[in-house]
C-alpha positions, 0 to 999 in steps of 0.5 A: 190870146190864151187868157182871153180864151180862158176867161171866155170859156169860164164865162160861158161855162158859168152861164150854162151852169146858171141856166141849168141851176135856174131850171133845177132850183125852181119846181117844174111840171106842177111839182111843189119841190125843186130838183136841187135844194140846200140841205135842211130845207124839206118843206113843199113850196107854195104856189101863189099868184103874183097879185097876192104878193104885190103891195103896190104897182104903177106904170111910170111917169110920162114927160116931154120935158127937156133933160138937164143935169141941173134939174131936180129928179133923176128920171129912171129908164130901162137903160139905167140898169146894169146887172139888175142894179141901177147904174146912174151914169147917163141918167137924165134929170127933170123937174116935176111938181111935188104931186107928180114926184110923190106919185112916181118917186122910187123907194129903196127896194122897188122892183122896176120892170121894163114894160116895152122893148126889152121886155124881161129886163128889170132892176132893183133900186138899191140907192136912196136918191130923188128919182122918178120912174119913167113911162116905160117902166112898171114899179112893183113893191112886193110883200117882203114877208112873203118874197125877197126882191132878189128871189123874185128877180131870179124867178123872173129869169127862170124858164118857169116864169118865161113860159108864162111871160111868153103867153102874156106878152102883147106883140105889136110894133113894140113888144110890151107887157103890163102890170096886170099881165105880170100879176096874173102869173104864178110864182112858187115860193119856199120860206124866206130863208130858202129864198135867201140861200137860193139868191145868194148862190145865184148871186155868186154865180152872177158875180163870177160871170161879171168878173170873167166878162170884165176880164175878157173885155179888158184883155181884148182892149189891151190886145187891140191897143197893143196891136194898134201901137205896134202897127203905128210903130211899124208904119212910122219905121217904114216911113222913115226908111 
């Protein structure tokens, strides 16, 4: 119980720290300089529309084909993301024409955004596999000379972006967003070296959060299994008596 409490407390504190740093490491209120930044970086950040840093975007492939593990291409969905990376565990496979595959295939570094339902979820393609992005996703390819995927991802998690996102989300039976909405938002950009520093720092926080969360879950399972085992043993002893 003490270990479970410790890991939960550490996890909660790290989440609060990350939330705070996401506010402090991005400029706010029309400012061109964030509250907190690394030593050696003094240049003002530049504001740009996301459309100006986007080289390619497209809504995903729609199909009613039955899934089958023996088919040719993975069909990526929002549920295949874990910690903003692809987790190919239950990912279905489909066949597709060569034309459709070429039109909707993913490439290393693609930034996939969930456009309906769990809006705000995203994943970065970090494995080279034959895959097609599904209809509930939007595939973005950014100009890597202006922005890194990781930095855009943390910007996407920040209040700076969320305040814009809340204004453009289309609410109906399902909350949804489209590519043009996203491209109309404004991002503040430092140089690439500072982007990498920020992403590395926040990435380390994410790693620690994940570590404590996994330990918490593991200890909870361990506790539950031991309680269950002891109850079964007690029940068996009672029956024998």
